[in-house]
LUMZA-867162 format. One record per residue (C-alpha): residue number from 1; residue in one letter; x, y, z. Coordinates in nm, 4 decimals, m for minus. Layout:
NUM, a, X, Y, Z
...
// end
This chain:
1, m, m0.1911, 0.3908, m1.6820
2, i, m0.2287, 0.1626, m1.3410
3, i, m0.4434, 0.4195, m1.1398
4, e, m0.6306, 0.7365, m1.1961
5, t, m0.8421, 0.9569, m0.9997
6, r, m1.0875, 1.2122, m1.1468
7, n, m1.2378, 1.5026, m0.9111
8, l, m1.1871, 1.2810, m0.5990
9, t, m1.4064, 1.4391, m0.3284
10, k, m1.4562, 1.3085, 0.0223
11, t, m1.6770, 1.4649, 0.2710
12, y, m1.7676, 1.3671, 0.6137
13, e, m2.0530, 1.4691, 0.8275
14, a, m1.9548, 1.5971, 1.1735
15, g, m2.2774, 1.7198, 1.3535
16, q, m2.3874, 2.0227, 1.1611
17, e, m2.0521, 2.0437, 1.0059
18, q, m1.9358, 1.9143, 0.6742
19, v, m1.5425, 1.8223, 0.6899
20, h, m1.3841, 1.8171, 0.3404
21, a, m1.1016, 1.5609, 0.3637
22, l, m1.0374, 1.5660, m0.0112
23, r, m1.1431, 1.8235, m0.2670
24, g, m1.1366, 1.7489, m0.6315
25, v, m0.8335, 1.5318, m0.6379
26, d, m0.6850, 1.4618, m1.0046
27, f, m0.3922, 1.1973, m0.9947
28, q, m0.2352, 0.9475, m1.2064
29, a, 0.0262, 0.6861, m1.1594
30, d, 0.1986, 0.4430, m1.4403
31, a, 0.3326, 0.0826, m1.4222
32, g, 0.6291, 0.0947, m1.1897
33, d, 0.5963, 0.4271, m1.0586
34, f, 0.7378, 0.5049, m0.7008
35, v, 0.5244, 0.7961, m0.5595
36, v, 0.5409, 0.9318, m0.2170
37, i, 0.2858, 1.1446, m0.0612
38, n, 0.3625, 1.3543, 0.2193
39, g, 0.1307, 1.5315, 0.4522
40, p, 0.0805, 1.6484, 0.8134
41, s, m0.1915, 1.4854, 1.0325
42, g, m0.5405, 1.5861, 0.9103
43, s, m0.4173, 1.6552, 0.5808
44, g, m0.6254, 1.3916, 0.3950
45, k, m0.3448, 1.1690, 0.3271
46, t, m0.5012, 0.8253, 0.4788
47, t, m0.8362, 0.9063, 0.3344
48, f, m0.6905, 0.9393, m0.0013
49, l, m0.5143, 0.6100, 0.0652
50, n, m0.8384, 0.4478, 0.1540
51, l, m1.0061, 0.5526, m0.1543
52, l, m0.7094, 0.4272, m0.3781
53, s, m0.7283, 0.0898, m0.1937
54, c, m1.1235, 0.0535, m0.2297
55, i, m1.1443, 0.0439, 0.1353
56, d, m1.3787, 0.3539, 0.0936
57, l, m1.5720, 0.5032, m0.1688
58, p, m1.5552, 0.8837, m0.2546
59, t, m1.8397, 1.1385, m0.2074
60, q, m1.7970, 1.2531, m0.5665
61, g, m1.5478, 1.1576, m0.8393
62, e, m1.3922, 0.8283, m0.9303
63, v, m1.1117, 0.6000, m0.8838
64, l, m1.0089, 0.3995, m1.2082
65, i, m0.7767, 0.0990, m1.1862
66, e, m0.6102, m0.0060, m1.5020
67, g, m0.9137, 0.2023, m1.6481
68, q, m1.1726, 0.0296, m1.4738
69, a, m1.4154, 0.2689, m1.2603
70, v, m1.4182, 0.0904, m0.9201
71, s, m1.7661, 0.2549, m0.8032
72, q, m1.9273, 0.0627, m1.1029
73, l, m1.8480, m0.2596, m0.9445
74, a, m2.0583, m0.5014, m0.7456
75, s, m1.9381, m0.5610, m0.3982
76, g, m1.7993, m0.9119, m0.4885
77, s, m1.6097, m0.7760, m0.8000
78, l, m1.4660, m0.5026, m0.5645
79, a, m1.3387, m0.7676, m0.3268
80, e, m1.1578, m0.9436, m0.6176
81, v, m0.9881, m0.6261, m0.7155
82, r, m0.8568, m0.5717, m0.3388
83, r, m0.7354, m0.9137, m0.3340
84, d, m0.5832, m0.9575, m0.6635
85, k, m0.4785, m0.6217, m0.7658
86, i, m0.4019, m0.4320, m0.4670
87, g, m0.1201, m0.4950, m0.2172
88, l, m0.1570, m0.3190, 0.1439
89, v, 0.1101, m0.2218, 0.4181
90, f, m0.0053, m0.0605, 0.7370
91, q, 0.2013, 0.1172, 1.0097
92, a, 0.0568, m0.1478, 1.2611
93, f, 0.1624, m0.4351, 1.0352
94, n, m0.1601, m0.6201, 1.0897
95, l, m0.0147, m0.9706, 1.0714
96, i, m0.1957, m1.2843, 1.1794
97, p, m0.0685, m1.3714, 1.5458
98, v, m0.1235, m1.7393, 1.5389
99, l, 0.0619, m1.7892, 1.1928
100, s, 0.4151, m1.8008, 1.1229
101, t, 0.6021, m1.5730, 0.8981
102, f, 0.5377, m1.8154, 0.5932
103, e, 0.1980, m1.8618, 0.6702
104, n, 0.1285, m1.5019, 0.6897
105, i, 0.2779, m1.4508, 0.3547
106, e, 0.1074, m1.7412, 0.2047
107, y, m0.2575, m1.6389, 0.3452
108, p, m0.3537, m1.4129, 0.0440
109, m, m0.2836, m1.6941, m0.1782
110, l, m0.4880, m1.9402, 0.0161
111, l, m0.7703, m1.6873, m0.0302
112, k, m0.7186, m1.7053, m0.3931
113, g, m0.7118, m2.0672, m0.4208
114, v, m0.3543, m2.1037, m0.5476
115, p, m0.2077, m2.4814, m0.5404
116, p, 0.0117, m2.5662, m0.2562
117, k, 0.3301, m2.6173, m0.4766
118, e, 0.2732, m2.2722, m0.6305
119, r, 0.2311, m2.1163, m0.2826
120, k, 0.5342, m2.2655, m0.1544
121, e, 0.7757, m2.1558, m0.4613
122, k, 0.6416, m1.8126, m0.4146
123, v, 0.6539, m1.7599, m0.0505
124, n, 1.0167, m1.8946, m0.0750
125, q, 1.1050, m1.6308, m0.3374
126, l, 0.9880, m1.3754, m0.1305
127, l, 1.1216, m1.4471, 0.1771
128, e, 1.4620, m1.4389, 0.0085
129, e, 1.3746, m1.0831, m0.1532
130, v, 1.2911, m0.9456, 0.2052
131, d, 1.5843, m1.1116, 0.3774
132, l, 1.3544, m1.3299, 0.6214
133, v, 1.4568, m1.6879, 0.5082
134, k, 1.5681, m1.7739, 0.8545
135, e, 1.2423, m1.6354, 1.0155
136, g, 1.0050, m1.8431, 0.8292
137, s, 0.8775, m2.0245, 1.1102
138, r, 0.8602, m1.7637, 1.3660
139, r, 0.5295, m1.6166, 1.4691
140, p, 0.5101, m1.2314, 1.4904
141, d, 0.5714, m1.2045, 1.8640
142, q, 0.9161, m1.3483, 1.7782
143, l, 0.9878, m1.0825, 1.5344
144, s, 1.1467, m0.7379, 1.5702
145, g, 0.9352, m0.4261, 1.4355
146, g, 1.1574, m0.4344, 1.1129
147, q, 1.1015, m0.7998, 1.0557
148, k, 0.7382, m0.7626, 1.1062
149, q, 0.7166, m0.4845, 0.8338
150, r, 0.9141, m0.6969, 0.6106
151, v, 0.6647, m0.9765, 0.6383
152, a, 0.3755, m0.7226, 0.5709
153, v, 0.5743, m0.5962, 0.2540
154, a, 0.6073, m0.9754, 0.1183
155, r, 0.2448, m1.0413, 0.1916
156, a, 0.1277, m0.7559, 0.0060
157, l, 0.3369, m0.8625, m0.3091
158, v, 0.2514, m1.2359, m0.2943
159, n, m0.0626, m1.2286, m0.5263
160, d, 0.1425, m1.0007, m0.7955
161, p, m0.0665, m0.7058, m0.7430
162, v, m0.0575, m0.3895, m1.0161
163, l, m0.0586, m0.1600, m0.7023
164, f, 0.1128, m0.1538, m0.3788
165, l, 0.0106, 0.1062, m0.1399
166, a, 0.1721, 0.1610, 0.1897
167, d, 0.0349, 0.3772, 0.4855
168, e, 0.3326, 0.5169, 0.7094
169, p, 0.5320, 0.1947, 0.6615
170, t, 0.8134, 0.3445, 0.8705
171, g, 0.5919, 0.4935, 1.1352
172, n, 0.6748, 0.2440, 1.4225
173, l, 1.0638, 0.1981, 1.3324
174, d, 1.3556, 0.3701, 1.4322
175, s, 1.5674, 0.5357, 1.1588
176, k, 1.7988, 0.2645, 1.0746
177, t, 1.5291, 0.0021, 1.0204
178, s, 1.3234, 0.2529, 0.8357
179, e, 1.6017, 0.2995, 0.5956
180, r, 1.6352, m0.0783, 0.5545
181, i, 1.2409, m0.1294, 0.4724
182, m, 1.2704, 0.1743, 0.2336
183, d, 1.5747, 0.0016, 0.0416
184, i, 1.3906, m0.3142, 0.0302
185, m, 1.0770, m0.1653, m0.0879
186, k, 1.2902, 0.0322, m0.3610
187, r, 1.4370, m0.2847, m0.4687
188, l, 1.1079, m0.4721, m0.5071
189, n, 0.9517, m0.1833, m0.6999
190, q, 1.2432, m0.2054, m0.9532
191, n, 1.2313, m0.5944, m0.9691
192, h, 0.8552, m0.6587, m0.9721
193, k, 0.7680, m0.3443, m1.1710
194, v, 0.4540, m0.2879, m0.9420
195, t, 0.3377, 0.0827, m0.8917
196, f, 0.4402, 0.2038, m0.5287
197, i, 0.2399, 0.4640, m0.3713
198, v, 0.3697, 0.5493, 0.0046
199, v, 0.1855, 0.7814, 0.2245
200, t, 0.3911, 0.9223, 0.4950
201, h, 0.4749, 1.2298, 0.6961
202, n, 0.8390, 1.1245, 0.6975
203, l, 1.0536, 1.3519, 0.4489
204, e, 1.3409, 1.1152, 0.4389
205, v, 1.1310, 0.8618, 0.2583
206, n, 1.1154, 1.1171, m0.0283
207, e, 1.4708, 0.9999, m0.1257
208, y, 1.3341, 0.6777, m0.2580
209, a, 1.0697, 0.8246, m0.4662
210, k, 1.0175, 0.8714, m0.8424
211, r, 0.7619, 1.1383, m0.7744
212, v, 0.6852, 1.3397, m0.4796
213, v, 0.3478, 1.4724, m0.3925
214, y, 0.2331, 1.7079, m0.1161
215, i, m0.1188, 1.6995, 0.0186
216, r, m0.2549, 1.9813, 0.2247
217, d, m0.6221, 2.0623, 0.3124
218, g, m0.7423, 1.7985, 0.0967
219, q, m0.5566, 1.8722, m0.2395
220, l, m0.2420, 1.7727, m0.3993
221, t, 0.0789, 1.9569, m0.5371
222, e, 0.3512, 1.7740, m0.7057
223, e, 0.6722, 1.9251, m0.6186
224, q, 0.9225, 1.7332, m0.8006
225, k, 0.9600, 1.4287, m1.0748
226, r, 1.2756, 1.2165, m1.1087
// end
């Protein structure tokens, strides 16, 4: 099992009120899984993803990655988990404007201290996998939205994570580009055997999932398994 949550609860204080974003969520995903989590705005899906990615910590309950409870880790060890075991993709791409496509993908490997030859080989491999070989020297402002998202996908995989998390990866894309992005993500899931969890309100993304989970009012319900 790659990731598990036990009684995951997140409560926010809003003046005199308490907002229950997540209510005792139990969840599991195995190696190579492809899970799509659907839910409307305010359902708790982004909160859930932030907890899975160790960006935020729960009010109660636990997140376990490869059997290790992340709340028990010191801040330095937690940063290493995020760097080495988790790849993140966001709706807004979050590329570094002054870096080229190649350099944006390479950047996480620089933080990890990977030798130059290994960095070059890995980035070139991923450029081929996401169909961006010709765009390697271009900066983000010279790329289309779909190309930017493919750069983000490649960057998320460059350190060989065990877990790939995407928050509304098709949210800023037209339907044709969204389909291409999801086709690439499905292929990468199969080729790299990485666990993919995609949070979205786009029901068309469900077609790419092995499992579809619905979130409403901070609770999960699994609707189908393939």
